[in-house]
N, C-alpha and C positions, 0 to 999 in steps of 0.2 A: 243907439246901442241896439236897440232891441231890431233894430231893420237890418243890421248889420249880421246879430246872431240868425237872425231869419233864414237872412241867406246863406249864411255858412251851414246851416241844417239842411235847407235845400241842396246845396252842392255836394254835402256830405250822399246824402240820398242819389240824386243821380250820380252818384260816382260809381255804385252799384253795380249800375247795367255799364261801365266802361268797359272794355276789353283790353289788357295787358299783354304783350309779346314780347319776346326775349329778341336783344339785337345781336346780332350775328356778325363775327368778323373773319375774314377768309385769311388763313394765314399763307403765303406762300414758300412754304417750309417742305420738302421733298421728303424729308427723313421723318420728318411727325406725321407729314399726310401719310405715306406707306407703311408705318407702326403703327396708323390709325386705323385705314382698311384689314389688316393682316388680322388685328386684335377683332377687329368687324366679323372677319369669315370666321375664325376660330370660332368665336361665339355662335354664329349660325352654324356652323356646323356641328357643334356641340351638340343645338337647340333640337335642329331635325335631326342628328345621325344616333345622338345621344337619347336623348328625353324624348322623342317621337319615336322615333323605331326601333331602339332598342329598349327602353322601359315602356312603351306606351302609355306617355304622359297624359294621352286624351281621353285612356279609360277611365273609368269607375273599378274598382278591386276586389275582389270577395276571397277572403282565404281560410275563411271558416266551414271548410270542408267538413260534411258529414259522410261519414264510410260504414259499410258493414263488407264484412270478409266471413266467407265462408269455403273451408275449405275438404277435400275427400281425397283419400291417398286408394290406391290398385296395385295389387300386384304380391303373390303368394314365392313360398321361402320355403325351406324344408331344411334342419340342423338335424344333425345324429351324433347326440351325448352320452355319454355314459350314466350320467344322472336321470335323464329322462328320457334318453332312446331317438326315437324316430318320430320328428315331431313336426305338423305343417303348420305354417305361419302365415295368418291370413292379417290385414287391414287390424279385425278387431282385436289382434294379440301382437303388433310392433308398433299401432298409434299410441301414442298418449297425449291428451284424451282422446277416445276413437269416436266422439263425434263432431270433431273439426271445429275450429278456432284459429284466430288470429296467430296464435304460437302453440307449437307442435312437435313431439318428439318422434320421433321416426328408431327403431332400435336397429342397433348393429351387430353388436356383441353382447354378450350375457355370460354371467356364472349362477349356477342353481346351486343351492343348497338342501335340498330334500328333506323330507320327514323331519322337521324342527320338532321336539317337544320340549317342554318346560323340563327340567332338572339341573343336575349338577356334574360338570365335567368340565377340560381341560383347556386354557386358552392353547390356539395352534401358535400363538407367536413366542419365542424363548427370549431370555435374557432380561425376564422381567421380575428376577430374584434378587433379595438384598440380604448378604448374610455380614451381621455385624455381633461380633465377639459369642460365634458358632450359634447363633441363633439364626434362624431364617424366619423371614418378612416378605410379604407379596407389598408389592409400592406400584402397581397400575393397575388401574381400573380402566377395561374396555367394552368387551363384547356382553357384559352383564353385572352381576351383585358377585362381591370378591366373599367368598365363605371365609376366609381368612386363613386358609390352608397352601400350604405351597409343596406343589409337585415336582420334585426332584429326582432330573434323569441322570446325573454320574455324579463322580465325587467333587466335582470342580463349582457343584451346587449352580450349574444351569439349566432352566426349566420352566414351568409355567405356574400359573395361579388359578388353581381353582373357581370356576363362580360359579354361582345359579341364572338359569338363562335359558334360551334356546339351543338345545342341544341337538345335532352335532354344530361349533361355532361355525362360520364361515371360513375360507381357506382364503390364503392370499394368493391376488389372480392379478396378473396383466397378459393382455389378450395380443396373442400373434398371430391371428388369421380374423378377418370376420366371420362371423358364424352365418349370418345372412350376406353371404358377398354376391348376390343377386341384387342387393336392395336398391344397387345404381341403379337400376332400370325401371324400378317403380317408378309410378305418375303421381304426380299431385296435380287435382283440380282446385285452382283458386278460383273463387269468383267474387268479384267486388264490386259494390252499388254505391255511386257517390252522387250524393247535392250539394247545390252551392244555393242555400236557400234565399240569399238576395236574388239573384236571377230566376226563383223558380226551376233552377236547370238541375236535371237530373242522365246519371247514364248508366252502362256497365260495359263491364270490360270488356265483354263476351260477345262475339259477333250474331247480329240480328240477323238471324235465317230461317227458314222454315224446312233447309236440308238435317235434317235428323241423323244421318251420319257424319255429321261433321265434326264433332266433337268426340268423335269414336275412333277417329285416324286422322286426326289435326295433332303437330306438336308445334310450339310455339316459335317461330320465327320473326325475327324483328321487321325482315322486310317480307317475307312471302305470307305469313298469317301473325300479324302485330295484334289481333282480337283472338288469338286462340289461348284459352287459358291451361293449359295444360301442358305439365314441367316434368323431364326424366331429373331425379333426384343428383344423378350424374352428372346433368349437363348444368344447373344450378351452381352446385359447387364448381364445375370448372370454368364456370362463366365469371364466379368471386377468384378465381386464381389458385385454385386446390385441386389436388384429385381425391376423388372420393373414398379409394379403398385404404390411402394414405392419411385422410381425416377418421376413419372405421379403427385404421390399425394403430398406426404409427404415433397419431395425436392423442387418439383414445376418444374420441368423441370431437364433438366442437357444436359452433352457434355461428350461424349464418343468418345475415339479414335478406329479406327478398322487401325491396322498398319499390311501391309503388307510385310513379308522380304524374299527376295530371294538370297542365299547364293548359289550356284552355283561351282560347281569342273566342269570345265568341263575336265577333264581330265577323268572320270566318264562316259563320253558319256552326251546325250540330255536327256534322260528319267531319269536320278538319280538329274536334276536341279527341285527343289520341292520349291511352295509358303508355306512360313509358316505366320501361321496368330495370331496375338495378341492381347486383349482387353484392355482397362483400362480405366476409370473416369477421363477426364479432369478439371474438374470445381471442385477442392476439393485443400484447401490449409491449410497447418497446422496452420497457424495463426488464422484463423476465415471462418469457414464453412459455417454459418448463413448466411454469408454476402455474401460469393462468390459461393455458391452453388445455382441451379436451375437455367433456361434460359426461358426468355417469351419476346414479342416483340408485337408490335400493326402492323395494317396494314387493310385499309378500301378496299367499295366497292363500288361505284358513279351510281348513276343512275337516270334520270329525271321524274319526275310526269308528271302527262297527265297535270295539269296546267301549266308545263313547267319550274318547281321551282327542283332544283338541291337538291338531297338527299342522303345520303351515312349511309352504316351501316358501325362501329368502329366494329373491332376485336380485344381482346387481347388472345394473344394465347400463351398457354405452350407446353412445350412439350422435345422432345429430338434429339439433335444435335449431328448427324455422321459425324465425320471427318474422312475420308481414308486418309492415308500415305500409301508411297511406299519407302521402303528402299532394296538396293542389293548391290552386288557386283560377281563379277566372276572372277573366276584364271584359268588360263592354263602352260603346263611346258614350262621353257625358261630357256637357257643356261645361259642368262646372269645373272639373279638372283639367279642359283645355284653358279654361280661361286663367285659372293657376299658370298653368305652366308657359301660356305667352307672356301673361303680364312677367311673370320671370325673368324671361329672356329680354323684353322691353324692358327692364330695371339694369338688366348688364348690360343690356347697349348704353344707356344712359352714363354708366360707368365708365367707359372707355371715353367718351369727352373729358369726364373729370380728371384722369388719367392724363391724358394728351394735354391739357390746361396745364397739367402741374409740371408735364415735361416742357413747356413752353416759357411758363413765370419762373422757373428752378433751376432748368438743366441746362436751357439753347442760351447758347452768345448774345442772341439778340434776344433776351426776355424783360430788358429795359423797354426797350420799344415796345414790345406787344403789350406788355404791363400798361404804357400809356396810353396805347388804343383801345383795350379793355375795360377798364377803367376811366371813367371820368368824372371830374369835379365841376359842380354845379355851384356859382354864388346865387342868394336869393337878397334880395333888400329888405329892409325891417318889414315894411308895409306887407309885401308878398309873403313871409313867414311868419306876421298873427295871422295871416288868413289862414294859411297852411295849417297850421296849431286849431286854431275854431273850428 
């Protein structure tokens, strides 16, 4: 018994060095054969065309782009209004904030309420007076603190409430034309630096040239000057699908997105990494465009009168807000994603064999004959069975 046990242990140890291979059966069935080859070709086309060529499955990618944006506007406009007279507007006046960032606002229209000072005055809006039992009440709080007195203009008790605040109050205003009409000819200089830290790769959207006059004369064009970072405001809104004058007046301002997309294949070299620009209007909704569209806000300029009193000028400004957004990814060959993609393809190829086996075993008329050849039953006598168990 001890000798037989030793022989069994030795046989099990030697069996570790055996190589086992599968037994293949050739099924002479044209329908299944054609189906098998078609599925194989489809999977091969998917792996080569989609995984490797389209999605670049052989590359390691980096989507954690690091970006910096610097903007600068140029252009001069002249306005002539009854409140402030003739005024020359430069970038320091119509660009907010003036130092240049990824988000900036360009003034196209404005309403000025000059020389405001603290005091009592009447609201300019009417129909905010409520009469109950011959008693008159002010019921609306708007541009200041209510004093409690109502200023009635006629026998129908329609008028305004008296407030304590900055007087005179702002008038009701709706732009009819762009006061800074030539703002669409202003230029914006967008300087963008990007870096992909995984690959230690960095680049700028400005053409690397020793010609100092290039940036003074070029304008962006995706075909002729893809590395010119200077855009006309009218051209930006036109690429977004809108007319600049309509945005300034009809829509009373708006918001435009400038997207810079960096999709870099670093296997092709440094010179093949190009910025792509996309322009879209952001202040639009499918539900209610009349409410959502447009852009305006108020700001003030304070000064002290020679008598020592504090005065201010209130500006309600309309215009176009530009949002500069940077996205991107970079890819470079790596053996690890390549091996994963190839392994996934081989696994799919194995699934083809399993699928065709199911067709032959359960869906074909000759499935019984194929099953008998694919699966063989072998009977062992008791001695061999005991040795196998040992």
